[in-house]
PADO-494459 format. One record per atom (N, C-alpha, C, O, CB): z, x, y; residue in three letters; atom name. Coordinates in Angstrom, 1 decimal. Glycine has a CB too. Example, Ala and Ser with C-alpha at 12.3 -4.5 7.8 and 13.67 -1.06 7.14 Angstrom:
! residues 2
R, 7.8, 13.2, -5.7, ALA, N
R, 7.8, 12.3, -4.5, ALA, CA
R, 7.8, 13.2, -3.3, ALA, C
R, 8.5, 14.2, -3.3, ALA, O
R, 9.0, 11.3, -4.5, ALA, CB
R, 7.1, 12.8, -2.2, SER, N
R, 7.1, 13.7, -1.1, SER, CA
R, 7.9, 12.9, 0.0, SER, C
R, 8.0, 13.4, 1.1, SER, O
R, 5.7, 14.1, -0.6, SER, CB
This chain:
! residues 106
R, -55.9, -211.5, 131.5, MET, N
R, -55.9, -210.5, 130.5, MET, CA
R, -56.8, -211.0, 129.3, MET, C
R, -56.5, -212.2, 128.9, MET, O
R, -54.4, -210.1, 129.9, MET, CB
R, -57.7, -210.3, 128.9, ASP, N
R, -58.6, -210.7, 127.8, ASP, CA
R, -57.9, -210.6, 126.5, ASP, C
R, -56.9, -210.0, 126.4, ASP, O
R, -59.9, -210.0, 127.9, ASP, CB
R, -58.5, -211.2, 125.4, LEU, N
R, -57.9, -211.2, 124.1, LEU, CA
R, -57.7, -209.8, 123.5, LEU, C
R, -56.6, -209.6, 122.9, LEU, O
R, -58.7, -212.0, 123.2, LEU, CB
R, -58.6, -208.9, 123.7, GLN, N
R, -58.5, -207.6, 123.2, GLN, CA
R, -57.3, -206.8, 123.8, GLN, C
R, -56.6, -206.1, 123.2, GLN, O
R, -59.8, -206.8, 123.4, GLN, CB
R, -57.2, -207.0, 125.1, THR, N
R, -56.1, -206.3, 125.9, THR, CA
R, -54.8, -206.9, 125.5, THR, C
R, -53.8, -206.2, 125.3, THR, O
R, -56.3, -206.5, 127.4, THR, CB
R, -54.7, -208.2, 125.3, LYS, N
R, -53.5, -208.9, 124.9, LYS, CA
R, -53.1, -208.4, 123.5, LYS, C
R, -51.9, -208.1, 123.3, LYS, O
R, -53.7, -210.4, 124.8, LYS, CB
R, -54.0, -208.2, 122.6, LYS, N
R, -53.7, -207.7, 121.2, LYS, CA
R, -53.1, -206.3, 121.3, LYS, C
R, -52.2, -205.9, 120.6, LYS, O
R, -54.9, -207.8, 120.3, LYS, CB
R, -53.7, -205.5, 122.2, LYS, N
R, -53.3, -204.1, 122.3, LYS, CA
R, -51.9, -204.1, 122.9, LYS, C
R, -51.0, -203.3, 122.4, LYS, O
R, -54.2, -203.4, 123.3, LYS, CB
R, -51.6, -204.9, 123.9, MET, N
R, -50.3, -205.0, 124.5, MET, CA
R, -49.2, -205.5, 123.5, MET, C
R, -48.1, -205.0, 123.5, MET, O
R, -50.3, -205.9, 125.8, MET, CB
R, -49.6, -206.5, 122.7, ASP, N
R, -48.7, -207.0, 121.7, ASP, CA
R, -48.4, -205.9, 120.7, ASP, C
R, -47.2, -205.8, 120.3, ASP, O
R, -49.4, -208.2, 120.9, ASP, CB
R, -49.4, -205.1, 120.3, ALA, N
R, -49.1, -204.0, 119.3, ALA, CA
R, -48.2, -203.0, 119.9, ALA, C
R, -47.3, -202.5, 119.2, ALA, O
R, -50.4, -203.4, 118.9, ALA, CB
R, -48.4, -202.7, 121.2, ARG, N
R, -47.4, -201.7, 121.8, ARG, CA
R, -46.0, -202.3, 121.9, ARG, C
R, -45.1, -201.6, 121.7, ARG, O
R, -48.0, -201.4, 123.3, ARG, CB
R, -45.9, -203.6, 122.2, ALA, N
R, -44.6, -204.2, 122.3, ALA, CA
R, -43.9, -204.2, 121.0, ALA, C
R, -42.7, -204.0, 120.9, ALA, O
R, -44.8, -205.7, 122.8, ALA, CB
R, -44.6, -204.4, 119.9, ARG, N
R, -44.0, -204.3, 118.5, ARG, CA
R, -43.4, -203.0, 118.3, ARG, C
R, -42.3, -202.9, 117.7, ARG, O
R, -45.0, -204.7, 117.4, ARG, CB
R, -44.1, -201.9, 118.7, ILE, N
R, -43.5, -200.6, 118.5, ILE, CA
R, -42.3, -200.3, 119.3, ILE, C
R, -41.3, -199.8, 118.9, ILE, O
R, -44.6, -199.5, 118.8, ILE, CB
R, -42.4, -200.8, 120.6, LEU, N
R, -41.3, -200.6, 121.5, LEU, CA
R, -40.1, -201.4, 121.0, LEU, C
R, -38.9, -200.9, 121.2, LEU, O
R, -41.7, -201.0, 122.9, LEU, CB
R, -40.3, -202.6, 120.5, LYS, N
R, -39.2, -203.4, 120.0, LYS, CA
R, -38.5, -202.7, 118.8, LYS, C
R, -37.3, -202.7, 118.7, LYS, O
R, -39.7, -204.8, 119.6, LYS, CB
R, -39.3, -202.1, 118.0, ALA, N
R, -38.8, -201.4, 116.8, ALA, CA
R, -37.9, -200.2, 117.3, ALA, C
R, -36.9, -199.9, 116.6, ALA, O
R, -39.9, -200.8, 115.9, ALA, CB
R, -38.3, -199.6, 118.3, LEU, N
R, -37.5, -198.4, 118.9, LEU, CA
R, -36.3, -198.9, 119.7, LEU, C
R, -35.4, -198.1, 119.9, LEU, O
R, -38.4, -197.5, 119.7, LEU, CB
R, -36.3, -200.1, 120.1, ALA, N
R, -35.3, -200.6, 121.1, ALA, CA
R, -33.9, -200.9, 120.5, ALA, C
R, -33.4, -202.0, 120.6, ALA, O
R, -35.8, -201.8, 121.8, ALA, CB
R, -33.3, -199.9, 119.8, HIS, N
R, -32.0, -200.0, 119.3, HIS, CA
R, -31.4, -198.6, 119.2, HIS, C
R, -32.1, -197.7, 118.7, HIS, O
R, -32.0, -200.7, 117.8, HIS, CB
R, -30.2, -198.4, 119.7, PRO, N
R, -29.6, -197.1, 119.7, PRO, CA
R, -29.6, -196.4, 118.4, PRO, C
R, -29.8, -195.2, 118.3, PRO, O
R, -28.2, -197.2, 120.2, PRO, CB
R, -29.3, -197.1, 117.3, THR, N
R, -29.3, -196.5, 116.0, THR, CA
R, -30.6, -196.0, 115.6, THR, C
R, -30.8, -194.9, 115.0, THR, O
R, -28.7, -197.4, 114.9, THR, CB
R, -31.7, -196.8, 115.8, ARG, N
R, -33.0, -196.4, 115.5, ARG, CA
R, -33.5, -195.2, 116.3, ARG, C
R, -34.2, -194.4, 115.8, ARG, O
R, -34.0, -197.6, 115.6, ARG, CB
R, -33.1, -195.2, 117.6, LEU, N
R, -33.5, -194.1, 118.4, LEU, CA
R, -32.8, -192.8, 117.9, LEU, C
R, -33.4, -191.7, 117.9, LEU, O
R, -33.0, -194.3, 119.9, LEU, CB
R, -31.6, -192.9, 117.5, PHE, N
R, -30.9, -191.8, 116.9, PHE, CA
R, -31.6, -191.3, 115.6, PHE, C
R, -31.8, -190.1, 115.4, PHE, O
R, -29.4, -192.1, 116.6, PHE, CB
R, -32.0, -192.2, 114.8, MET, N
R, -32.7, -191.8, 113.5, MET, CA
R, -34.0, -191.1, 113.8, MET, C
R, -34.3, -190.1, 113.2, MET, O
R, -32.9, -193.1, 112.7, MET, CB
R, -34.8, -191.7, 114.8, VAL, N
R, -36.0, -191.0, 115.1, VAL, CA
R, -35.8, -189.6, 115.6, VAL, C
R, -36.5, -188.7, 115.3, VAL, O
R, -36.8, -191.9, 116.2, VAL, CB
R, -34.8, -189.5, 116.5, ASP, N
R, -34.4, -188.1, 117.0, ASP, CA
R, -34.0, -187.2, 115.9, ASP, C
R, -34.5, -186.1, 115.8, ASP, O
R, -33.3, -188.3, 118.0, ASP, CB
R, -33.2, -187.6, 114.9, GLU, N
R, -32.9, -186.8, 113.8, GLU, CA
R, -34.1, -186.5, 112.9, GLU, C
R, -34.2, -185.3, 112.4, GLU, O
R, -31.8, -187.5, 112.9, GLU, CB
R, -34.9, -187.4, 112.7, LEU, N
R, -36.1, -187.2, 111.8, LEU, CA
R, -37.1, -186.3, 112.5, LEU, C
R, -38.0, -185.7, 111.8, LEU, O
R, -36.7, -188.5, 111.5, LEU, CB
R, -37.0, -186.1, 113.8, SER, N
R, -37.9, -185.1, 114.5, SER, CA
R, -37.6, -183.7, 114.0, SER, C
R, -38.4, -182.8, 114.2, SER, O
R, -37.7, -185.2, 116.0, SER, CB
R, -36.4, -183.5, 113.4, ARG, N
R, -36.0, -182.2, 112.9, ARG, CA
R, -36.4, -181.9, 111.5, ARG, C
R, -36.3, -180.8, 111.0, ARG, O
R, -34.5, -182.1, 113.1, ARG, CB
R, -36.8, -183.0, 110.8, GLY, N
R, -37.3, -182.9, 109.5, GLY, CA
R, -36.9, -184.1, 108.6, GLY, C
R, -36.1, -184.9, 109.1, GLY, O
R, -36.7, -181.6, 108.8, GLY, CB
R, -37.5, -184.2, 107.5, PRO, N
R, -37.3, -185.4, 106.6, PRO, CA
R, -35.8, -185.5, 106.2, PRO, C
R, -35.1, -184.5, 106.1, PRO, O
R, -38.2, -185.3, 105.4, PRO, CB
R, -35.4, -186.7, 106.0, ARG, N
R, -34.0, -187.0, 105.6, ARG, CA
R, -34.1, -188.2, 104.6, ARG, C
R, -35.0, -189.1, 104.7, ARG, O
R, -33.1, -187.4, 106.8, ARG, CB
R, -33.2, -188.2, 103.7, CYS, N
R, -33.1, -189.3, 102.7, CYS, CA
R, -32.1, -190.4, 103.3, CYS, C
R, -31.4, -190.1, 104.3, CYS, O
R, -32.6, -188.9, 101.3, CYS, CB
R, -32.1, -191.5, 102.7, VAL, N
R, -31.3, -192.7, 103.2, VAL, CA
R, -29.8, -192.3, 103.2, VAL, C
R, -29.1, -192.6, 104.1, VAL, O
R, -31.5, -193.9, 102.3, VAL, CB
R, -29.4, -191.6, 102.1, ALA, N
R, -28.0, -191.2, 102.1, ALA, CA
R, -27.6, -190.3, 103.2, ALA, C
R, -26.5, -190.5, 103.8, ALA, O
R, -27.7, -190.5, 100.7, ALA, CB
R, -28.4, -189.3, 103.6, GLU, N
R, -28.1, -188.4, 104.7, GLU, CA
R, -28.0, -189.2, 106.0, GLU, C
R, -27.1, -189.0, 106.8, GLU, O
R, -29.2, -187.3, 104.8, GLU, CB
R, -29.0, -190.1, 106.2, LEU, N
R, -29.0, -190.9, 107.4, LEU, CA
R, -27.8, -191.9, 107.5, LEU, C
R, -27.2, -192.1, 108.6, LEU, O
R, -30.3, -191.7, 107.5, LEU, CB
R, -27.4, -192.4, 106.3, THR, N
R, -26.3, -193.3, 106.3, THR, CA
R, -25.0, -192.6, 106.7, THR, C
R, -24.2, -193.1, 107.5, THR, O
R, -26.1, -193.8, 104.8, THR, CB
R, -24.9, -191.3, 106.3, GLN, N
R, -23.7, -190.5, 106.6, GLN, CA
R, -23.8, -190.2, 108.1, GLN, C
R, -22.7, -190.2, 108.8, GLN, O
R, -23.7, -189.2, 105.8, GLN, CB
R, -24.9, -189.8, 108.6, MET, N
R, -25.1, -189.5, 110.1, MET, CA
R, -24.8, -190.7, 111.0, MET, C
R, -24.1, -190.5, 112.0, MET, O
R, -26.5, -189.0, 110.3, MET, CB
R, -25.3, -191.8, 110.6, VAL, N
R, -25.1, -193.0, 111.4, VAL, CA
R, -23.7, -193.7, 111.2, VAL, C
R, -23.3, -194.4, 112.1, VAL, O
R, -26.2, -194.1, 111.1, VAL, CB
R, -23.1, -193.4, 110.1, GLN, N
R, -21.8, -193.9, 109.8, GLN, CA
R, -21.9, -195.4, 109.7, GLN, C
R, -21.1, -196.2, 110.3, GLN, O
R, -20.7, -193.5, 110.8, GLN, CB
R, -22.9, -195.9, 108.9, ALA, N
R, -23.0, -197.3, 108.7, ALA, CA
R, -23.3, -197.5, 107.2, ALA, C
R, -23.5, -196.5, 106.5, ALA, O
R, -24.2, -198.0, 109.5, ALA, CB
R, -23.3, -198.7, 106.7, ASP, N
R, -23.5, -199.0, 105.3, ASP, CA
R, -25.0, -198.8, 105.0, ASP, C
R, -25.8, -198.9, 105.9, ASP, O
R, -23.0, -200.4, 104.9, ASP, CB
R, -25.3, -198.6, 103.8, ILE, N
R, -26.6, -198.2, 103.3, ILE, CA
R, -27.6, -199.4, 103.6, ILE, C
R, -28.8, -199.2, 103.9, ILE, O
R, -26.7, -197.9, 101.9, ILE, CB
R, -27.2, -200.6, 103.5, SER, N
R, -28.1, -201.8, 103.7, SER, CA
R, -28.5, -201.9, 105.2, SER, C
R, -29.6, -202.2, 105.5, SER, O
R, -27.4, -203.1, 103.3, SER, CB
R, -27.5, -201.5, 106.1, THR, N
R, -27.9, -201.5, 107.5, THR, CA
R, -28.9, -200.4, 107.9, THR, C
R, -29.8, -200.7, 108.6, THR, O
R, -26.6, -201.4, 108.4, THR, CB
R, -28.6, -199.2, 107.3, VAL, N
R, -29.5, -198.1, 107.5, VAL, CA
R, -30.9, -198.4, 107.0, VAL, C
R, -31.9, -198.1, 107.6, VAL, O
R, -29.0, -196.8, 106.9, VAL, CB
R, -30.9, -199.0, 105.8, SER, N
R, -32.2, -199.3, 105.1, SER, CA
R, -33.0, -200.3, 106.0, SER, C
R, -34.2, -200.3, 106.1, SER, O
R, -32.0, -199.9, 103.7, SER, CB
R, -32.3, -201.3, 106.6, LYS, N
R, -32.9, -202.3, 107.4, LYS, CA
R, -33.6, -201.6, 108.7, LYS, C
R, -34.7, -201.9, 109.0, LYS, O
R, -31.9, -203.4, 107.9, LYS, CB
R, -32.8, -200.7, 109.3, HIS, N
R, -33.3, -200.0, 110.4, HIS, CA
R, -34.6, -199.2, 110.1, HIS, C
R, -35.5, -199.2, 110.8, HIS, O
R, -32.2, -199.1, 111.0, HIS, CB
R, -34.5, -198.5, 108.9, LEU, N
R, -35.6, -197.7, 108.5, LEU, CA
R, -36.8, -198.6, 108.2, LEU, C
R, -38.0, -198.2, 108.5, LEU, O
R, -35.3, -196.9, 107.2, LEU, CB
R, -36.6, -199.8, 107.6, SER, N
R, -37.7, -200.7, 107.4, SER, CA
R, -38.4, -201.1, 108.6, SER, C
R, -39.6, -201.2, 108.7, SER, O
R, -37.1, -201.9, 106.6, SER, CB
R, -37.6, -201.4, 109.7, VAL, N
R, -38.1, -201.9, 111.0, VAL, CA
R, -39.0, -200.7, 111.5, VAL, C
R, -40.2, -201.0, 112.0, VAL, O
R, -37.0, -202.2, 112.0, VAL, CB
R, -38.5, -199.5, 111.5, LEU, N
R, -39.3, -198.4, 112.0, LEU, CA
R, -40.6, -198.1, 111.2, LEU, C
R, -41.6, -197.8, 111.7, LEU, O
R, -38.5, -197.1, 112.1, LEU, CB
R, -40.4, -198.2, 109.9, LYS, N
R, -41.6, -198.0, 109.0, LYS, CA
R, -42.6, -199.1, 109.2, LYS, C
R, -43.8, -198.8, 109.2, LYS, O
R, -41.1, -198.0, 107.5, LYS, CB
R, -42.2, -200.3, 109.3, ASN, N
R, -43.2, -201.4, 109.5, ASN, CA
R, -43.9, -201.3, 110.8, ASN, C
R, -45.0, -201.8, 111.0, ASN, O
R, -42.5, -202.8, 109.4, ASN, CB
R, -43.3, -200.7, 111.8, ALA, N
R, -43.9, -200.5, 113.1, ALA, CA
R, -44.8, -199.3, 113.1, ALA, C
R, -45.5, -199.0, 114.1, ALA, O
R, -42.9, -200.3, 114.2, ALA, CB
R, -44.8, -198.5, 112.0, GLY, N
R, -45.7, -197.3, 111.9, GLY, CA
R, -45.1, -196.0, 112.5, GLY, C
R, -45.7, -195.0, 112.6, GLY, O
R, -46.9, -197.6, 112.6, GLY, CB
R, -43.8, -196.1, 112.8, VAL, N
R, -43.1, -194.9, 113.4, VAL, CA
R, -42.7, -193.9, 112.3, VAL, C
R, -42.8, -192.7, 112.6, VAL, O
R, -41.8, -195.4, 114.2, VAL, CB
R, -42.3, -194.5, 111.2, LEU, N
R, -41.8, -193.6, 110.1, LEU, CA
R, -42.7, -193.8, 108.9, LEU, C
R, -43.5, -194.8, 108.8, LEU, O
R, -40.4, -193.9, 109.7, LEU, CB
R, -42.6, -192.9, 107.9, ARG, N
R, -43.2, -193.1, 106.6, ARG, CA
R, -42.2, -192.6, 105.6, ARG, C
R, -41.3, -191.7, 105.9, ARG, O
R, -44.6, -192.3, 106.5, ARG, CB
R, -42.2, -193.1, 104.4, GLY, N
R, -41.3, -192.8, 103.4, GLY, CA
R, -42.1, -192.1, 102.2, GLY, C
R, -43.2, -192.5, 101.8, GLY, O
R, -40.5, -194.0, 102.9, GLY, CB
R, -41.4, -191.1, 101.6, THR, N
R, -42.0, -190.4, 100.5, THR, CA
R, -40.9, -190.4, 99.4, THR, C
R, -39.8, -189.9, 99.6, THR, O
R, -42.5, -189.0, 100.8, THR, CB
R, -41.3, -190.9, 98.2, LYS, N
R, -40.3, -191.0, 97.1, LYS, CA
R, -40.3, -189.6, 96.4, LYS, C
R, -41.4, -189.1, 96.0, LYS, O
R, -40.7, -192.1, 96.1, LYS, CB
R, -39.1, -189.1, 96.2, LYS, N
R, -39.0, -187.8, 95.4, LYS, CA
R, -37.8, -188.1, 94.4, LYS, C
R, -36.7, -188.1, 94.8, LYS, O
R, -38.6, -186.6, 96.4, LYS, CB
R, -38.2, -188.3, 93.2, GLY, N
R, -37.3, -188.7, 92.2, GLY, CA
R, -36.7, -190.1, 92.5, GLY, C
R, -37.5, -191.0, 92.6, GLY, O
R, -36.1, -187.6, 92.1, GLY, CB
R, -35.4, -190.2, 92.6, THR, N
R, -34.8, -191.5, 92.9, THR, CA
R, -34.6, -191.7, 94.4, THR, C
R, -34.2, -192.8, 94.8, THR, O
R, -33.5, -191.6, 92.2, THR, CB
R, -34.8, -190.6, 95.2, GLN, N
R, -34.6, -190.7, 96.6, GLN, CA
R, -35.9, -191.0, 97.4, GLN, C
R, -37.0, -190.6, 97.0, GLN, O
R, -34.0, -189.4, 97.1, GLN, CB
R, -35.8, -191.7, 98.5, VAL, N
R, -36.9, -191.8, 99.4, VAL, CA
R, -36.5, -191.0, 100.7, VAL, C
R, -35.5, -191.2, 101.3, VAL, O
R, -37.1, -193.3, 99.8, VAL, CB
R, -37.4, -190.1, 101.0, TYR, N
R, -37.3, -189.3, 102.2, TYR, CA
R, -38.2, -189.8, 103.3, TYR, C
R, -39.3, -190.1, 103.1, TYR, O
R, -37.6, -187.8, 101.9, TYR, CB
R, -37.6, -189.9, 104.5, TYR, N
R, -38.3, -190.5, 105.7, TYR, CA
R, -38.6, -189.3, 106.6, TYR, C
R, -37.8, -188.4, 106.8, TYR, O
R, -37.5, -191.6, 106.3, TYR, CB
R, -39.8, -189.4, 107.3, ASP, N
R, -40.1, -188.5, 108.3, ASP, CA
R, -40.9, -189.3, 109.4, ASP, C
R, -41.3, -190.5, 109.1, ASP, O
R, -40.9, -187.3, 107.8, ASP, CB
R, -41.2, -188.6, 110.5, LEU, N
R, -42.0, -189.3, 111.5, LEU, CA
R, -43.5, -189.4, 111.1, LEU, C
R, -44.1, -188.4, 110.7, LEU, O
R, -41.9, -188.5, 112.9, LEU, CB
R, -44.0, -190.6, 111.2, ALA, N
R, -45.4, -190.7, 110.9, ALA, CA
R, -46.3, -190.1, 112.0, ALA, C
R, -47.4, -189.6, 111.8, ALA, O
R, -45.8, -192.2, 110.8, ALA, CB
R, -45.8, -190.2, 113.2, THR, N
R, -46.5, -189.6, 114.4, THR, CA
R, -45.5, -188.9, 115.3, THR, C
R, -44.8, -189.5, 116.1, THR, O
R, -47.2, -190.8, 115.2, THR, CB
R, -45.3, -187.6, 115.1, PRO, N
R, -44.4, -186.8, 115.8, PRO, CA
R, -44.5, -186.9, 117.4, PRO, C
R, -43.6, -186.6, 118.1, PRO, O
R, -44.4, -185.4, 115.4, PRO, CB
R, -45.7, -187.4, 117.8, CYS, N
R, -45.8, -187.6, 119.3, CYS, CA
R, -44.9, -188.6, 119.9, CYS, C
R, -44.8, -188.7, 121.1, CYS, O
R, -47.3, -188.0, 119.6, CYS, CB
R, -44.2, -189.3, 119.1, VAL, N
R, -43.1, -190.2, 119.6, VAL, CA
R, -42.1, -189.4, 120.4, VAL, C
R, -41.5, -190.0, 121.3, VAL, O
R, -42.5, -191.0, 118.4, VAL, CB
R, -42.0, -188.2, 120.1, MET, N
R, -41.0, -187.3, 120.8, MET, CA
R, -41.5, -187.1, 122.2, MET, C
R, -40.7, -186.8, 123.1, MET, O
R, -40.8, -186.0, 120.1, MET, CB
R, -42.8, -187.2, 122.5, ASP, N
R, -43.3, -187.1, 123.8, ASP, CA
R, -42.8, -188.3, 124.6, ASP, C
R, -42.4, -188.1, 125.8, ASP, O
R, -44.8, -187.0, 123.9, ASP, CB
R, -42.7, -189.4, 124.0, PHE, N
R, -42.2, -190.6, 124.6, PHE, CA
R, -40.7, -190.4, 125.0, PHE, C
R, -40.3, -190.8, 126.0, PHE, O
R, -42.4, -191.9, 123.7, PHE, CB
R, -40.0, -189.8, 124.0, PHE, N
R, -38.6, -189.5, 124.3, PHE, CA
R, -38.4, -188.6, 125.5, PHE, C
R, -37.5, -188.8, 126.3, PHE, O
R, -37.9, -188.9, 123.0, PHE, CB
R, -39.3, -187.6, 125.6, SER, N
R, -39.2, -186.7, 126.7, SER, CA
R, -39.5, -187.5, 128.0, SER, C
R, -38.8, -187.2, 129.0, SER, O
R, -40.3, -185.6, 126.5, SER, CB
R, -40.4, -188.4, 128.0, CYS, N
R, -40.7, -189.2, 129.2, CYS, CA
R, -39.5, -190.0, 129.5, CYS, C
R, -39.1, -190.2, 130.7, CYS, O
R, -41.9, -190.1, 128.9, CYS, CB
R, -38.8, -190.6, 128.5, LEU, N
R, -37.6, -191.4, 128.8, LEU, CA
R, -36.5, -190.5, 129.5, LEU, C
R, -35.8, -191.0, 130.4, LEU, O
R, -37.0, -192.0, 127.5, LEU, CB
R, -36.4, -189.3, 129.0, GLU, N
R, -35.4, -188.4, 129.6, GLU, CA
R, -35.8, -188.1, 131.1, GLU, C
R, -34.9, -188.0, 131.9, GLU, O
R, -35.3, -187.0, 128.9, GLU, CB
R, -37.0, -188.0, 131.4, ASN, N
R, -37.5, -187.8, 132.8, ASN, CA
R, -37.1, -189.0, 133.6, ASN, C
R, -36.7, -188.8, 134.8, ASN, O
R, -39.0, -187.5, 132.8, ASN, CB
R, -37.3, -190.2, 133.1, ILE, N
R, -36.9, -191.4, 133.8, ILE, CA
R, -35.4, -191.4, 134.1, ILE, C
R, -35.0, -191.7, 135.2, ILE, O
R, -37.3, -192.7, 133.0, ILE, CB
R, -34.6, -191.1, 133.1, LEU, N
R, -33.2, -191.1, 133.2, LEU, CA
R, -32.7, -190.1, 134.3, LEU, C
R, -31.9, -190.4, 135.1, LEU, O
R, -32.5, -190.7, 131.9, LEU, CB
R, -33.3, -188.9, 134.3, GLU, N
R, -33.0, -187.9, 135.3, GLU, CA
R, -33.4, -188.4, 136.7, GLU, C
R, -32.7, -188.1, 137.7, GLU, O
R, -33.7, -186.6, 135.0, GLU, CB
R, -34.6, -189.0, 136.8, ALA, N
R, -35.0, -189.5, 138.1, ALA, CA
R, -34.0, -190.6, 138.6, ALA, C
R, -33.8, -190.7, 139.8, ALA, O
R, -36.4, -190.1, 138.0, ALA, CB
R, -33.6, -191.5, 137.7, ASN, N
R, -32.6, -192.5, 138.1, ASN, CA
R, -31.3, -191.9, 138.6, ASN, C
R, -30.8, -192.4, 139.6, ASN, O
R, -32.3, -193.4, 136.9, ASN, CB
R, -30.8, -190.9, 137.9, VAL, N
R, -29.6, -190.2, 138.4, VAL, CA
R, -29.8, -189.6, 139.7, VAL, C
R, -29.0, -189.7, 140.6, VAL, O
R, -29.1, -189.1, 137.3, VAL, CB
R, -30.9, -188.9, 139.9, GLN, N
R, -31.2, -188.3, 141.2, GLN, CA
R, -31.3, -189.3, 142.3, GLN, C
R, -30.9, -189.1, 143.4, GLN, O
R, -32.5, -187.5, 141.1, GLN, CB
R, -31.9, -190.5, 142.0, ALA, N
R, -32.1, -191.6, 143.0, ALA, CA
R, -30.7, -192.1, 143.4, ALA, C
R, -30.4, -192.4, 144.6, ALA, O
R, -32.9, -192.7, 142.4, ALA, CB
R, -29.8, -192.2, 142.4, GLN, N
R, -28.4, -192.6, 142.7, GLN, CA
R, -27.7, -191.6, 143.6, GLN, C
R, -27.0, -191.9, 144.5, GLN, O
R, -27.6, -192.9, 141.4, GLN, CB
R, -27.9, -190.3, 143.3, ILE, N
R, -27.3, -189.2, 144.1, ILE, CA
R, -27.8, -189.3, 145.5, ILE, C
R, -27.1, -189.1, 146.5, ILE, O
R, -27.6, -187.8, 143.4, ILE, CB
R, -29.1, -189.5, 145.6, ASP, N
R, -29.7, -189.5, 146.9, ASP, CA
R, -29.5, -190.9, 147.7, ASP, C
R, -29.9, -191.0, 148.8, ASP, O
R, -31.2, -189.3, 146.8, ASP, CB
R, -28.8, -191.8, 147.0, GLY, N
R, -28.5, -193.1, 147.7, GLY, CA
R, -29.6, -194.0, 147.7, GLY, C
R, -29.6, -195.0, 148.5, GLY, O
R, -28.0, -192.8, 149.1, GLY, CB
R, -30.6, -193.8, 146.8, LEU, N
R, -31.7, -194.7, 146.8, LEU, CA
R, -31.6, -195.7, 145.6, LEU, C
R, -32.4, -196.7, 145.6, LEU, O
R, -33.0, -193.9, 146.6, LEU, CB
R, -30.7, -195.5, 144.7, GLY, N
R, -30.7, -196.4, 143.5, GLY, CA
R, -29.7, -197.4, 143.7, GLY, C
R, -29.5, -198.2, 142.7, GLY, O
R, -30.3, -195.6, 142.3, GLY, CB
């Protein structure tokens, strides 16, 4: 693997690592429906605000989310809504895995 390809794969891995947590996957799914503030996400996730803020920071640093300040609140939304295409692909994999188990191949 050449250096340019390695850098590209490393960048992809950073994004996948940011998504690789159930709470962060939930947040991304919720944000696909529209912007939310930290307080709303905290209530949805049922975690403390510092934990939710950390998750949001991880996703924002990976380029998955962006934040917009409105008054004293920061509202988060998807920086690239195409991430939901990836979620759709994941669902296809899950369905294929279930079908393989039903067919006795898994």
